[in-house]
HTML snippet that shows the backbone in 3Dmol.js (N, CA, C, O; Angstrom):
<script src="https://3Dmol.org/build/3Dmol-min.js"></script>
<div id="view" style="width:600px;height:400px;position:relative"></div>
<script>
const pdb = `
ATOM      1  N   UNK A   1      86.239  83.244  71.932  1.00  0.00           N
ATOM      2  CA  UNK A   1      86.486  83.240  72.576  1.00  0.00           C
ATOM      3  C   UNK A   1      86.067  81.803  72.789  1.00  0.00           C
ATOM      4  O   UNK A   1      85.163  81.319  72.108  1.00  0.00           O
ATOM      5  N   UNK A   2      86.602  81.218  73.574  1.00  0.00           N
ATOM      6  CA  UNK A   2      86.651  79.157  74.830  1.00  0.00           C
ATOM      7  C   UNK A   2      85.727  79.746  75.598  1.00  0.00           C
ATOM      8  O   UNK A   2      85.468  80.798  76.182  1.00  0.00           O
ATOM      9  N   UNK A   3      85.308  78.614  75.363  1.00  0.00           N
ATOM     10  CA  UNK A   3      84.508  78.417  76.265  1.00  0.00           C
ATOM     11  C   UNK A   3      85.059  78.040  77.864  1.00  0.00           C
ATOM     12  O   UNK A   3      86.250  77.726  77.882  1.00  0.00           O
ATOM     13  N   UNK A   4      84.458  78.027  79.026  1.00  0.00           N
ATOM     14  CA  UNK A   4      84.975  77.151  80.495  1.00  0.00           C
ATOM     15  C   UNK A   4      86.934  77.487  80.526  1.00  0.00           C
ATOM     16  O   UNK A   4      87.821  76.635  80.576  1.00  0.00           O
ATOM     17  N   UNK A   5      87.084  79.037  80.473  1.00  0.00           N
ATOM     18  CA  UNK A   5      88.439  79.042  80.711  1.00  0.00           C
ATOM     19  C   UNK A   5      89.008  80.540  81.230  1.00  0.00           C
ATOM     20  O   UNK A   5      90.136  80.907  81.558  1.00  0.00           O
ATOM     21  N   UNK A   6      87.234  81.494  81.124  1.00  0.00           N
ATOM     22  CA  UNK A   6      88.009  82.843  81.697  1.00  0.00           C
ATOM     23  C   UNK A   6      86.932  82.455  83.075  1.00  0.00           C
ATOM     24  O   UNK A   6      85.782  82.059  82.883  1.00  0.00           O
ATOM     25  N   UNK A   7      87.364  82.594  84.090  1.00  0.00           N
ATOM     26  CA  UNK A   7      87.399  83.303  85.926  1.00  0.00           C
ATOM     27  C   UNK A   7      85.497  83.700  85.213  1.00  0.00           C
ATOM     28  O   UNK A   7      85.282  83.907  84.019  1.00  0.00           O
ATOM     29  N   UNK A   8      83.948  83.717  86.758  1.00  0.00           N
ATOM     30  CA  UNK A   8      83.331  83.988  86.420  1.00  0.00           C
ATOM     31  C   UNK A   8      83.877  85.962  87.350  1.00  0.00           C
ATOM     32  O   UNK A   8      84.741  86.296  88.161  1.00  0.00           O
ATOM     33  N   UNK A   9      82.588  86.831  86.463  1.00  0.00           N
ATOM     34  CA  UNK A   9      82.662  87.800  86.353  1.00  0.00           C
ATOM     35  C   UNK A   9      81.854  88.342  87.036  1.00  0.00           C
ATOM     36  O   UNK A   9      80.684  88.430  86.665  1.00  0.00           O
ATOM     37  N   UNK A  10      82.417  88.995  88.574  1.00  0.00           N
ATOM     38  CA  UNK A  10      81.570  89.769  89.652  1.00  0.00           C
ATOM     39  C   UNK A  10      80.710  91.420  89.029  1.00  0.00           C
ATOM     40  O   UNK A  10      81.057  92.436  89.631  1.00  0.00           O
ATOM     41  N   UNK A  11      80.083  91.518  88.346  1.00  0.00           N
ATOM     42  CA  UNK A  11      79.727  93.523  88.153  1.00  0.00           C
ATOM     43  C   UNK A  11      79.988  93.751  88.386  1.00  0.00           C
ATOM     44  O   UNK A  11      81.078  94.305  88.235  1.00  0.00           O
ATOM     45  N   UNK A  12      78.518  93.486  89.947  1.00  0.00           N
ATOM     46  CA  UNK A  12      78.649  94.373  91.407  1.00  0.00           C
ATOM     47  C   UNK A  12      79.193  94.415  92.582  1.00  0.00           C
ATOM     48  O   UNK A  12      78.751  94.645  93.708  1.00  0.00           O
ATOM     49  N   UNK A  13      81.172  93.918  91.772  1.00  0.00           N
ATOM     50  CA  UNK A  13      81.199  93.283  92.451  1.00  0.00           C
ATOM     51  C   UNK A  13      82.064  94.151  94.234  1.00  0.00           C
ATOM     52  O   UNK A  13      83.225  93.788  94.427  1.00  0.00           O
ATOM     53  N   UNK A  14      81.627  94.879  95.012  1.00  0.00           N
ATOM     54  CA  UNK A  14      81.764  95.782  96.720  1.00  0.00           C
ATOM     55  C   UNK A  14      83.571  95.593  96.975  1.00  0.00           C
ATOM     56  O   UNK A  14      84.346  94.667  96.734  1.00  0.00           O
ATOM     57  N   UNK A  15      83.738  96.935  97.564  1.00  0.00           N
ATOM     58  CA  UNK A  15      85.032  97.490  98.135  1.00  0.00           C
ATOM     59  C   UNK A  15      84.466  97.857  99.568  1.00  0.00           C
ATOM     60  O   UNK A  15      83.514  98.632  99.652  1.00  0.00           O
ATOM     61  N   UNK A  16      84.993  97.357 100.588  1.00  0.00           N
ATOM     62  CA  UNK A  16      85.635  97.136 101.482  1.00  0.00           C
ATOM     63  C   UNK A  16      86.147  97.509 101.831  1.00  0.00           C
ATOM     64  O   UNK A  16      87.292  97.093 101.651  1.00  0.00           O
ATOM     65  N   UNK A  17      85.935  99.001 102.956  1.00  0.00           N
ATOM     66  CA  UNK A  17      88.070  99.968 103.520  1.00  0.00           C
ATOM     67  C   UNK A  17      86.422  99.663 106.085  1.00  0.00           C
ATOM     68  O   UNK A  17      85.219  99.461 106.256  1.00  0.00           O
ATOM     69  N   UNK A  18      87.088  99.768 106.638  1.00  0.00           N
ATOM     70  CA  UNK A  18      86.782  99.615 107.320  1.00  0.00           C
ATOM     71  C   UNK A  18      85.686  98.685 107.863  1.00  0.00           C
ATOM     72  O   UNK A  18      85.336  98.621 109.042  1.00  0.00           O
ATOM     73  N   UNK A  19      85.287  98.107 107.025  1.00  0.00           N
ATOM     74  CA  UNK A  19      84.464  97.509 107.081  1.00  0.00           C
ATOM     75  C   UNK A  19      82.560  97.648 106.750  1.00  0.00           C
ATOM     76  O   UNK A  19      81.616  96.955 107.127  1.00  0.00           O
ATOM     77  N   UNK A  20      82.682  99.333 105.568  1.00  0.00           N
ATOM     78  CA  UNK A  20      81.762  99.568 104.964  1.00  0.00           C
ATOM     79  C   UNK A  20      81.472 100.065 103.837  1.00  0.00           C
ATOM     80  O   UNK A  20      81.066 101.218 103.979  1.00  0.00           O
ATOM     81  N   UNK A  21      81.492  99.707 102.709  1.00  0.00           N
ATOM     82  CA  UNK A  21      81.326  99.454 101.589  1.00  0.00           C
ATOM     83  C   UNK A  21      81.623 101.006 100.527  1.00  0.00           C
ATOM     84  O   UNK A  21      80.700 101.818 100.461  1.00  0.00           O
ATOM     85  N   UNK A  22      82.590 101.211  99.966  1.00  0.00           N
ATOM     86  CA  UNK A  22      83.240 102.605  99.659  1.00  0.00           C
ATOM     87  C   UNK A  22      82.385 102.848  98.252  1.00  0.00           C
ATOM     88  O   UNK A  22      81.649 103.782  97.936  1.00  0.00           O
ATOM     89  N   UNK A  23      82.790 101.577  97.492  1.00  0.00           N
ATOM     90  CA  UNK A  23      82.313 101.890  95.760  1.00  0.00           C
ATOM     91  C   UNK A  23      82.406  99.934  95.652  1.00  0.00           C
ATOM     92  O   UNK A  23      83.057  99.164  96.358  1.00  0.00           O
ATOM     93  N   UNK A  24      81.487  99.641  94.502  1.00  0.00           N
ATOM     94  CA  UNK A  24      81.029  99.046  93.287  1.00  0.00           C
ATOM     95  C   UNK A  24      82.594  98.541  92.212  1.00  0.00           C
ATOM     96  O   UNK A  24      83.769  98.890  92.093  1.00  0.00           O
ATOM     97  N   UNK A  25      82.294  98.224  92.027  1.00  0.00           N
ATOM     98  CA  UNK A  25      82.908  97.715  90.249  1.00  0.00           C
ATOM     99  C   UNK A  25      82.983  96.860  90.386  1.00  0.00           C
ATOM    100  O   UNK A  25      82.706  96.238  91.412  1.00  0.00           O
ATOM    101  N   UNK A  26      83.834  96.063  88.336  1.00  0.00           N
ATOM    102  CA  UNK A  26      84.021  95.715  88.203  1.00  0.00           C
ATOM    103  C   UNK A  26      85.174  94.351  88.780  1.00  0.00           C
ATOM    104  O   UNK A  26      86.225  94.949  88.548  1.00  0.00           O
ATOM    105  N   UNK A  27      85.802  92.454  89.569  1.00  0.00           N
ATOM    106  CA  UNK A  27      85.972  91.902  89.512  1.00  0.00           C
ATOM    107  C   UNK A  27      85.515  90.632  89.058  1.00  0.00           C
ATOM    108  O   UNK A  27      84.412  90.209  88.712  1.00  0.00           O
ATOM    109  N   UNK A  28      86.727  90.103  89.156  1.00  0.00           N
ATOM    110  CA  UNK A  28      86.977  87.903  89.304  1.00  0.00           C
ATOM    111  C   UNK A  28      86.642  87.230  90.917  1.00  0.00           C
ATOM    112  O   UNK A  28      86.979  86.106  91.291  1.00  0.00           O
ATOM    113  N   UNK A  29      85.651  88.584  91.977  1.00  0.00           N
ATOM    114  CA  UNK A  29      85.891  87.882  92.742  1.00  0.00           C
ATOM    115  C   UNK A  29      84.265  89.045  93.378  1.00  0.00           C
ATOM    116  O   UNK A  29      84.137  90.219  93.031  1.00  0.00           O
ATOM    117  N   UNK A  30      83.150  88.214  94.412  1.00  0.00           N
ATOM    118  CA  UNK A  30      82.112  88.787  94.362  1.00  0.00           C
ATOM    119  C   UNK A  30      83.081  89.986  95.602  1.00  0.00           C
ATOM    120  O   UNK A  30      82.864  91.135  95.217  1.00  0.00           O
ATOM    121  N   UNK A  31      84.161  89.991  97.085  1.00  0.00           N
ATOM    122  CA  UNK A  31      83.950  91.029  97.887  1.00  0.00           C
ATOM    123  C   UNK A  31      85.191  91.852  97.637  1.00  0.00           C
ATOM    124  O   UNK A  31      85.579  91.202  96.666  1.00  0.00           O
ATOM    125  N   UNK A  32      86.143  92.829  97.787  1.00  0.00           N
ATOM    126  CA  UNK A  32      87.212  93.372  98.147  1.00  0.00           C
ATOM    127  C   UNK A  32      87.641  93.503  99.966  1.00  0.00           C
ATOM    128  O   UNK A  32      86.664  94.090 100.433  1.00  0.00           O
ATOM    129  N   UNK A  33      88.164  93.354 100.578  1.00  0.00           N
ATOM    130  CA  UNK A  33      88.299  93.662 101.210  1.00  0.00           C
ATOM    131  C   UNK A  33      90.067  94.653 101.252  1.00  0.00           C
ATOM    132  O   UNK A  33      91.048  93.968 100.963  1.00  0.00           O
ATOM    133  N   UNK A  34      90.318  96.205 101.615  1.00  0.00           N
ATOM    134  CA  UNK A  34      91.389  96.846 101.064  1.00  0.00           C
ATOM    135  C   UNK A  34      92.029  97.361 102.329  1.00  0.00           C
ATOM    136  O   UNK A  34      91.262  97.356 103.292  1.00  0.00           O
ATOM    137  N   UNK A  35      93.059  97.736 102.524  1.00  0.00           N
ATOM    138  CA  UNK A  35      93.248  98.265 103.708  1.00  0.00           C
ATOM    139  C   UNK A  35      93.728 100.365 103.470  1.00  0.00           C
ATOM    140  O   UNK A  35      93.937 101.238 104.313  1.00  0.00           O
ATOM    141  N   UNK A  36      93.721 100.391 102.096  1.00  0.00           N
ATOM    142  CA  UNK A  36      94.595 102.084 101.465  1.00  0.00           C
ATOM    143  C   UNK A  36      93.167 101.562 100.590  1.00  0.00           C
ATOM    144  O   UNK A  36      92.826 100.439 100.218  1.00  0.00           O
ATOM    145  N   UNK A  37      92.291 103.372 100.401  1.00  0.00           N
ATOM    146  CA  UNK A  37      91.637 103.168  99.014  1.00  0.00           C
ATOM    147  C   UNK A  37      92.040 104.571  99.056  1.00  0.00           C
ATOM    148  O   UNK A  37      92.251 104.979 100.198  1.00  0.00           O
ATOM    149  N   UNK A  38      92.195 105.385  98.150  1.00  0.00           N
ATOM    150  CA  UNK A  38      92.157 107.077  96.857  1.00  0.00           C
ATOM    151  C   UNK A  38      91.447 107.579  98.132  1.00  0.00           C
ATOM    152  O   UNK A  38      92.309 108.191  98.762  1.00  0.00           O
ATOM    153  N   UNK A  39      90.038 107.615  98.947  1.00  0.00           N
ATOM    154  CA  UNK A  39      89.216 108.039  99.657  1.00  0.00           C
ATOM    155  C   UNK A  39      90.403 108.169 101.548  1.00  0.00           C
ATOM    156  O   UNK A  39      90.181 108.871 102.534  1.00  0.00           O
ATOM    157  N   UNK A  40      91.575 107.141 101.281  1.00  0.00           N
ATOM    158  CA  UNK A  40      91.798 106.902 103.297  1.00  0.00           C
ATOM    159  C   UNK A  40      93.433 107.403 102.546  1.00  0.00           C
ATOM    160  O   UNK A  40      94.334 107.266 103.374  1.00  0.00           O
ATOM    161  N   UNK A  41      93.950 107.961 101.105  1.00  0.00           N
ATOM    162  CA  UNK A  41      95.510 107.163 101.557  1.00  0.00           C
ATOM    163  C   UNK A  41      95.628 108.535 101.439  1.00  0.00           C
ATOM    164  O   UNK A  41      94.808 109.130 100.739  1.00  0.00           O
ATOM    165  N   UNK A  42      96.812 109.348 102.200  1.00  0.00           N
ATOM    166  CA  UNK A  42      96.817 110.879 102.558  1.00  0.00           C
ATOM    167  C   UNK A  42      97.895 111.045 100.634  1.00  0.00           C
ATOM    168  O   UNK A  42      99.025 110.912 101.103  1.00  0.00           O
ATOM    169  N   UNK A  43      98.092 111.188  99.364  1.00  0.00           N
ATOM    170  CA  UNK A  43      98.339 112.478  98.330  1.00  0.00           C
ATOM    171  C   UNK A  43      97.028 112.763  98.399  1.00  0.00           C
ATOM    172  O   UNK A  43      96.673 113.806  98.948  1.00  0.00           O
ATOM    173  N   UNK A  44      95.844 111.630  97.700  1.00  0.00           N
ATOM    174  CA  UNK A  44      94.351 111.669  97.092  1.00  0.00           C
ATOM    175  C   UNK A  44      93.990 112.453  98.583  1.00  0.00           C
ATOM    176  O   UNK A  44      92.778 112.333  98.765  1.00  0.00           O
ATOM    177  N   UNK A  45      94.690 113.280  99.809  1.00  0.00           N
ATOM    178  CA  UNK A  45      92.744 113.823 101.189  1.00  0.00           C
ATOM    179  C   UNK A  45      94.095 115.165 101.377  1.00  0.00           C
ATOM    180  O   UNK A  45      93.918 116.359 101.618  1.00  0.00           O
ATOM    181  N   UNK A  46      94.977 114.665 101.234  1.00  0.00           N
ATOM    182  CA  UNK A  46      95.951 115.668 102.514  1.00  0.00           C
ATOM    183  C   UNK A  46      96.003 115.387 103.788  1.00  0.00           C
ATOM    184  O   UNK A  46      96.665 116.227 104.396  1.00  0.00           O
ATOM    185  N   UNK A  47      95.634 114.662 104.360  1.00  0.00           N
ATOM    186  CA  UNK A  47      95.569 114.156 105.733  1.00  0.00           C
ATOM    187  C   UNK A  47      96.971 112.807 105.940  1.00  0.00           C
ATOM    188  O   UNK A  47      97.210 111.756 105.345  1.00  0.00           O
ATOM    189  N   UNK A  48      97.539 113.441 106.928  1.00  0.00           N
ATOM    190  CA  UNK A  48      98.266 112.063 107.184  1.00  0.00           C
ATOM    191  C   UNK A  48      97.357 110.601 108.284  1.00  0.00           C
ATOM    192  O   UNK A  48      96.692 110.815 109.297  1.00  0.00           O
ATOM    193  N   UNK A  49      97.548 109.653 107.851  1.00  0.00           N
ATOM    194  CA  UNK A  49      96.675 108.681 108.695  1.00  0.00           C
ATOM    195  C   UNK A  49      97.640 107.122 108.598  1.00  0.00           C
ATOM    196  O   UNK A  49      98.412 106.633 107.774  1.00  0.00           O
ATOM    197  N   UNK A  50      97.088 106.718 109.933  1.00  0.00           N
ATOM    198  CA  UNK A  50      98.203 105.425 109.953  1.00  0.00           C
ATOM    199  C   UNK A  50      98.124 104.214 109.725  1.00  0.00           C
ATOM    200  O   UNK A  50      97.333 103.637 110.472  1.00  0.00           O
ATOM    201  N   UNK A  51      98.714 103.486 108.866  1.00  0.00           N
ATOM    202  CA  UNK A  51      98.806 102.141 108.909  1.00  0.00           C
ATOM    203  C   UNK A  51      99.225 101.718 109.200  1.00  0.00           C
ATOM    204  O   UNK A  51     100.262 102.381 109.207  1.00  0.00           O
ATOM    205  N   UNK A  52      99.521 100.506 109.785  1.00  0.00           N
ATOM    206  CA  UNK A  52      99.834  99.694 110.730  1.00  0.00           C
ATOM    207  C   UNK A  52     101.106  98.932 110.019  1.00  0.00           C
ATOM    208  O   UNK A  52     101.027  97.704 109.995  1.00  0.00           O
ATOM    209  N   UNK A  53     102.383  99.602 109.381  1.00  0.00           N
ATOM    210  CA  UNK A  53     102.731  98.303 108.704  1.00  0.00           C
ATOM    211  C   UNK A  53     103.089  96.469 110.240  1.00  0.00           C
ATOM    212  O   UNK A  53     102.959  95.247 110.308  1.00  0.00           O
ATOM    213  N   UNK A  54     103.428  97.342 110.833  1.00  0.00           N
ATOM    214  CA  UNK A  54     104.343  96.296 111.876  1.00  0.00           C
ATOM    215  C   UNK A  54     103.223  94.942 111.461  1.00  0.00           C
ATOM    216  O   UNK A  54     103.598  93.942 110.849  1.00  0.00           O
ATOM    217  N   UNK A  55     102.324  95.089 111.765  1.00  0.00           N
ATOM    218  CA  UNK A  55     100.997  94.404 112.319  1.00  0.00           C
ATOM    219  C   UNK A  55     100.901  93.437 110.233  1.00  0.00           C
ATOM    220  O   UNK A  55     100.033  92.726 109.726  1.00  0.00           O
ATOM    221  N   UNK A  56     102.204  93.942 109.713  1.00  0.00           N
ATOM    222  CA  UNK A  56     102.301  93.125 108.445  1.00  0.00           C
ATOM    223  C   UNK A  56     103.180  91.456 107.892  1.00  0.00           C
ATOM    224  O   UNK A  56     103.001  90.509 107.127  1.00  0.00           O
ATOM    225  N   UNK A  57     104.400  92.091 109.134  1.00  0.00           N
ATOM    226  CA  UNK A  57     105.559  90.701 109.459  1.00  0.00           C
ATOM    227  C   UNK A  57     104.174  89.457 109.705  1.00  0.00           C
ATOM    228  O   UNK A  57     103.919  88.368 109.191  1.00  0.00           O
ATOM    229  N   UNK A  58     103.492  90.345 110.802  1.00  0.00           N
ATOM    230  CA  UNK A  58     103.086  88.750 111.902  1.00  0.00           C
ATOM    231  C   UNK A  58     101.299  88.452 111.037  1.00  0.00           C
ATOM    232  O   UNK A  58     100.446  87.680 111.475  1.00  0.00           O
ATOM    233  N   UNK A  59     101.198  89.111 110.075  1.00  0.00           N
ATOM    234  CA  UNK A  59      99.883  88.582 109.371  1.00  0.00           C
ATOM    235  C   UNK A  59     100.723  87.529 107.697  1.00  0.00           C
ATOM    236  O   UNK A  59     100.538  86.482 107.076  1.00  0.00           O
ATOM    237  N   UNK A  60     101.336  88.336 107.691  1.00  0.00           N
ATOM    238  CA  UNK A  60     102.420  87.030 106.640  1.00  0.00           C
ATOM    239  C   UNK A  60     102.451  86.014 107.609  1.00  0.00           C
ATOM    240  O   UNK A  60     101.645  85.127 107.331  1.00  0.00           O
ATOM    241  N   UNK A  61     103.097  85.808 108.668  1.00  0.00           N
ATOM    242  CA  UNK A  61     104.145  84.587 109.165  1.00  0.00           C
ATOM    243  C   UNK A  61     102.450  83.546 109.759  1.00  0.00           C
ATOM    244  O   UNK A  61     102.447  82.322 109.625  1.00  0.00           O
ATOM    245  N   UNK A  62     101.684  84.000 110.129  1.00  0.00           N
ATOM    246  CA  UNK A  62     100.500  83.745 109.989  1.00  0.00           C
ATOM    247  C   UNK A  62      99.688  82.650 108.613  1.00  0.00           C
ATOM    248  O   UNK A  62      99.108  81.567 108.533  1.00  0.00           O
ATOM    249  N   UNK A  63     100.138  83.821 107.681  1.00  0.00           N
ATOM    250  CA  UNK A  63      98.806  83.312 106.586  1.00  0.00           C
ATOM    251  C   UNK A  63     100.794  81.759 105.107  1.00  0.00           C
ATOM    252  O   UNK A  63     100.878  81.001 104.141  1.00  0.00           O
ATOM    253  N   UNK A  64     101.453  82.264 105.949  1.00  0.00           N
ATOM    254  CA  UNK A  64     103.263  81.776 105.800  1.00  0.00           C
ATOM    255  C   UNK A  64     103.194  80.450 106.351  1.00  0.00           C
ATOM    256  O   UNK A  64     103.254  79.499 105.572  1.00  0.00           O
ATOM    257  N   UNK A  65     103.088  80.273 107.474  1.00  0.00           N
ATOM    258  CA  UNK A  65     103.054  79.396 108.697  1.00  0.00           C
ATOM    259  C   UNK A  65     103.986  79.668 110.022  1.00  0.00           C
ATOM    260  O   UNK A  65     104.339  78.884 110.903  1.00  0.00           O
ATOM    261  N   UNK A  66     104.191  80.732 109.883  1.00  0.00           N
ATOM    262  CA  UNK A  66     104.879  81.225 111.072  1.00  0.00           C
ATOM    263  C   UNK A  66     106.298  80.741 110.960  1.00  0.00           C
ATOM    264  O   UNK A  66     107.124  81.610 111.237  1.00  0.00           O
ATOM    265  N   UNK A  67     106.667  79.851 110.704  1.00  0.00           N
ATOM    266  CA  UNK A  67     107.967  79.721 111.015  1.00  0.00           C
ATOM    267  C   UNK A  67     109.305  79.910 108.829  1.00  0.00           C
ATOM    268  O   UNK A  67     110.397  79.679 108.309  1.00  0.00           O
ATOM    269  N   UNK A  68     107.979  80.450 108.609  1.00  0.00           N
ATOM    270  CA  UNK A  68     108.343  80.686 106.672  1.00  0.00           C
ATOM    271  C   UNK A  68     110.268  81.044 107.088  1.00  0.00           C
ATOM    272  O   UNK A  68     111.042  80.167 106.704  1.00  0.00           O
ATOM    273  N   UNK A  69     111.013  82.525 107.975  1.00  0.00           N
ATOM    274  CA  UNK A  69     111.387  83.074 108.302  1.00  0.00           C
ATOM    275  C   UNK A  69     113.129  81.981 109.040  1.00  0.00           C
ATOM    276  O   UNK A  69     114.156  82.457 109.524  1.00  0.00           O
ATOM    277  N   UNK A  70     112.839  80.828 108.860  1.00  0.00           N
ATOM    278  CA  UNK A  70     113.220  79.651 110.337  1.00  0.00           C
ATOM    279  C   UNK A  70     114.820  79.753 109.630  1.00  0.00           C
ATOM    280  O   UNK A  70     115.165  80.811 110.157  1.00  0.00           O
ATOM    281  N   UNK A  71     115.840  79.393 108.902  1.00  0.00           N
ATOM    282  CA  UNK A  71     117.016  79.209 109.200  1.00  0.00           C
ATOM    283  C   UNK A  71     116.785  77.379 108.908  1.00  0.00           C
ATOM    284  O   UNK A  71     116.492  76.423 109.626  1.00  0.00           O
ATOM    285  N   UNK A  72     117.175  77.621 107.126  1.00  0.00           N
ATOM    286  CA  UNK A  72     117.331  75.640 105.973  1.00  0.00           C
ATOM    287  C   UNK A  72     117.285  74.862 107.606  1.00  0.00           C
ATOM    288  O   UNK A  72     116.522  75.009 108.560  1.00  0.00           O
ATOM    289  N   UNK A  73     118.575  73.930 107.359  1.00  0.00           N
ATOM    290  CA  UNK A  73     119.626  72.831 107.939  1.00  0.00           C
ATOM    291  C   UNK A  73     119.376  72.165 106.898  1.00  0.00           C
ATOM    292  O   UNK A  73     119.928  71.081 106.710  1.00  0.00           O
TER     293      UNK A  73
END
`;
const viewer = $3Dmol.createViewer("view");
viewer.addModel(pdb, "pdb");
viewer.setStyle({}, {cartoon: {color: "spectrum"}});
viewer.zoomTo();
viewer.render();
</script>
């Protein structure tokens, strides 16, 4: 392998769901914050849960400046 081309690997990356650690895995970042994981997904649990899909557009607009969808002149 070539040196200096690979990202740093964290073997104990903590995965957070609703502010608490749900499991650890290997990744290229030290922490992951997820909205849905297999322990909360209706397919695996058999229960329905509410996912805020309406808030995702606002989150996207905040991330990209809020005027991403404005008409170009």
